[in-house]
C-alpha positions in Angstrom: 0.0 0.0 0.0 1.4 3.5 -0.9 2.9 5.6 1.9 0.4 7.8 3.7 0.0 11.1 2.0 -2.4 14.0 2.2 -5.8 13.0 0.6 -6.2 14.1 -3.1 -10.0 13.7 -2.8 -12.1 13.8 0.3 -15.7 14.1 1.4 -17.4 15.0 4.6 -21.1 14.3 5.1 -21.6 14.0 1.3 -25.4 13.4 0.7 -27.5 13.3 -2.4 -31.3 13.3 -2.2 -33.6 12.9 -5.2 -37.3 14.0 -5.1 -39.5 15.4 -2.4 -42.1 14.2 0.1 -43.2 10.6 -0.6 -41.0 10.3 -3.6 -37.9 11.4 -1.7 -35.0 9.0 -2.1 -31.7 9.4 -0.2 -29.2 7.9 -2.7 -26.1 8.9 -0.8 -26.4 9.4 2.9 -23.7 11.4 4.8 -20.6 9.5 3.7 -17.0 10.4 4.7 -14.0 9.3 2.7 -10.3 10.1 2.1 -8.7 8.9 -1.2 -4.9 9.2 -1.3 -2.5 9.6 -4.2 -1.5 6.4 -5.9 -4.1 4.3 -4.0 -6.5 1.8 -5.6 -9.9 2.1 -3.9 -13.0 0.0 -4.5 -16.5 1.1 -3.5 -18.5 -2.1 -3.4 -22.2 -2.6 -3.1 -25.3 -4.1 -4.7 -27.2 -2.4 -7.5 -29.1 0.6 -6.0 -26.7 1.0 -3.1 -25.7 4.5 -4.2 -22.2 3.9 -5.5 -22.8 5.2 -9.1 -24.6 8.3 -7.7 -21.6 9.0 -5.5 -19.3 8.7 -8.5 -21.4 11.3 -10.4 -21.1 13.6 -7.4 -17.3 13.1 -7.3 -17.1 13.8 -11.1 -19.1 17.0 -10.7 -21.9 15.7 -13.0 -24.5 16.3 -10.2 -24.3 18.5 -7.1 -24.5 17.0 -3.6 -27.6 18.0 -1.6 -25.4 18.3 1.6 -21.8 18.0 2.6 -18.5 19.0 1.0 -16.0 17.5 -1.4 -12.4 18.5 -1.1 -9.9 18.3 -4.0 -6.2 18.4 -3.2 -6.8 19.7 0.3 -9.2 22.5 -0.7 -12.9 22.7 -0.9 -13.9 21.9 -4.5 -15.0 24.9 -6.6 -16.7 23.9 -9.9 -19.2 26.7 -9.9 -18.5 27.8 -13.5 -17.9 25.8 -16.7 -14.3 27.0 -16.9 -13.6 25.8 -13.4 -15.4 22.5 -14.1 -13.3 22.0 -17.2 -10.1 22.5 -15.2 -11.3 20.0 -12.6 -12.0 17.5 -15.4 -8.3 17.7 -16.4 -7.5 16.1 -13.1 -10.4 13.6 -12.6 -11.7 11.4 -15.4 -13.9 8.3 -15.7 -14.4 5.0 -17.5 -18.0 4.1 -17.6 -19.7 0.7 -17.5 -21.3 0.8 -21.0 -18.7 1.6 -23.7 -21.6 1.9 -26.3 -23.0 4.9 -24.5 -19.6 6.6 -23.7 -19.0 8.1 -27.1 -20.6 10.7 -29.4 -21.5 8.5 -32.4 -21.0 11.5 -34.8 -17.4 12.1 -33.7 -14.6 10.0 -35.2 -11.9 8.3 -33.2 -9.3 10.8 -34.3 -11.4 13.6 -32.8 -11.9 11.7 -29.6 -8.2 11.4 -29.1 -7.3 14.9 -30.4 -9.7 16.4 -27.8 -7.6 14.8 -25.1 -4.4 16.2 -26.5 -6.0 19.7 -26.8 -7.4 19.4 -23.2 -3.8 18.9 -22.0 -2.6 22.0 -23.8 -1.3 20.4 -27.0 -3.5 22.3 -29.4 -0.5 24.0 -31.0 1.5 20.9 -31.6 2.4 19.9 -35.2 0.0 17.4 -36.8 2.8 14.8 -37.0 3.4 15.1 -33.2 -0.3 14.7 -32.5 -0.4 11.5 -34.6 2.6 10.2 -32.8 0.9 10.8 -29.4 -2.3 9.1 -30.6 -0.4 6.1 -31.9 1.5 5.8 -28.7 -1.8 5.9 -26.7 -3.4 3.2 -28.9 -0.3 1.1 -28.7 -0.4 1.2 -24.9 -3.8 -0.6 -25.1 -2.8 -3.0 -27.8 -4.6 -1.1 -30.6 -3.2 0.1 -33.9 -4.0 3.7 -34.7 -3.6 3.1 -38.4 -6.5 0.7 -38.2 -8.6 3.1 -36.2 -8.1 6.4 -37.9 -11.1 7.9 -39.7 -13.4 5.3 -38.1 -16.3 5.9 -35.8 -16.4 4.3 -32.3 -19.5 2.2 -33.2 -17.3 0.4 -35.8 -15.3 -1.1 -33.0 -16.1 -4.0 -30.7 -17.1 -3.4 -27.1 -13.6 -4.5 -25.9 -11.9 -2.2 -28.4 -14.1 0.7 -27.3 -13.2 0.1 -23.6 -9.5 0.0 -24.5 -10.0 3.3 -26.4 -11.4 4.7 -23.2 -8.1 3.8 -21.5 -6.1 5.3 -24.4 -7.9 8.6 -23.6 -6.8 8.3 -20.0 -3.2 7.6 -21.2 -3.3 10.9 -23.1 -5.1 12.9 -20.3 -3.0 11.5 -17.4 -5.5 12.6 -14.7 -4.6 12.5 -11.1 -7.8 10.5 -10.3 -9.7 7.9 -12.3 -13.2 6.7 -11.5 -13.8 3.3 -13.1 -17.5 2.4 -12.9 -17.8 -1.3 -13.6 -15.1 -1.0 -16.4 -15.0 -4.7 -17.2 -18.6 -5.8 -16.7 -19.4 -6.1 -20.4 -16.1 -7.7 -21.5 -15.0 -11.3 -21.7 -12.8 -12.7 -18.9 -9.6 -12.6 -21.0 -10.0 -8.9 -22.0 -11.1 -8.2 -18.4 -7.7 -9.2 -17.0 -5.9 -7.3 -19.7 -7.8 -4.1 -19.1 -7.2 -4.3 -15.3 -3.5 -4.9 -15.9 -3.4 -1.8 -18.2 -5.1 0.4 -15.5 -2.6 -0.9 -12.9 0.3 -0.2 -15.2 -1.0 3.4 -15.7 -1.4 3.8 -12.0 2.3 2.8 -11.5 3.6 5.0 -14.3 1.9 8.3 -13.3 0.9 7.8 -9.7 -2.8 8.0 -10.5 -5.4 7.2 -7.9 -7.9 4.7 -9.2 -11.4 4.4 -7.7 -13.3 1.3 -8.8 -17.1 1.4 -8.5 -18.2 -2.3 -8.5 -20.5 -5.0 -7.2 -17.6 -7.5 -7.8 -16.1 -8.1 -4.4 -13.6 -10.5 -5.9 -12.3 -7.7 -8.2 -12.1 -5.4 -5.2 -10.0 -7.8 -3.3 -7.7 -8.5 -6.2 -6.9 -4.9 -7.2 -7.5 -2.7 -4.1 -5.5 -1.1 -1.3 -8.7 0.2 0.4 -12.3 -1.1 0.2 -15.5 0.8 1.1 -18.6 -1.3 1.5 -21.8 0.6 0.6 -25.3 -0.3 1.6 -28.4 2.0 1.2 -26.3 5.0 0.5 -24.0 4.6 3.5 -20.5 3.3 4.0 -21.0 0.4 6.5 -17.4 -0.8 6.5 -14.1 0.3 5.2 -10.4 -0.5 5.6 -7.6 -2.4 3.8 -8.7 -5.1 1.4 -7.4 -7.8 3.6 -9.2 -6.6 6.7 -12.6 -6.0 5.0 -12.7 -9.1 2.8 -10.9 -11.6 4.9 -12.1 -10.4 8.3 -15.5 -8.7 7.6 -17.3 -7.3 10.6 -20.7 -6.3 9.1 -23.4 -8.8 8.2 -23.9 -7.1 4.9 -20.2 -7.5 3.9 -20.3 -11.2 5.0 -23.4 -11.7 2.8 -21.7 -10.1 -0.2 -18.7 -12.4 0.2 -20.9 -15.5 0.7 -22.9 -14.7 -2.4 -19.8 -15.1 -4.6 -20.3 -18.5 -6.3 -17.5 -21.0 -5.7 -16.9 -23.8 -8.2 -15.7 -26.3 -5.6 -18.8 -26.2 -3.4 -22.6 -26.3 -3.9 -24.1 -22.9 -4.6 -26.4 -21.6 -1.9 -29.3 -19.8 -3.6 -31.3 -19.3 -0.5 -30.3 -15.6 -0.2 -31.1 -14.8 -3.8 
């Protein structure tokens, strides 16, 4: 686990409420957290537990109803589009569904060029931009020559997800939120994509936050695990402590619900 540093992203009492009166739903309920530079964190919970809503709050896509988010030790200020754009240079996301992550009218070249321009490379010669795009594609085992002038929908789901990581390679954000980044990909590609993300974390010291229901993935990749139930963090700590020595009944149930090939499956809790 990385040496203890000041948190790069923190929250105190972060809450998100949708609706009013009888339709009022508390999606995120007064959560506190500290994410440190270079850490791999997993937020684990069932569907509807609030983890994706929290990710949207952290990205600045929706505003919290209560509480504060702190970025690099200061209260986050994304009150204007310019400030939000600066914030997004430092925090990016890979979403669960690659088919919904792209503008279908923008070619792959434009997707990658936008990343170069966002990092201040708008004035670079065209040849240098092509070199950077080819390097990013090579990092994720894609060939830029085979992608240029194509649209994202012309790629497979696995290729689109790799292209999302190529974007991260170009942007080099300080924090990456990965919302179920491998759920739509076959097992072989899943391991490859996880290895790519870990390699990127090691190269640039990026903090990676996985949003997942897969407690096995959380144990495999994480330094720190947060267990989320009904909008609250009910347990948190190192991956070994939370997964191998769970204290909460909910955490124990999540672990017991993972099917094991060497014993009979218990479907009584389903």
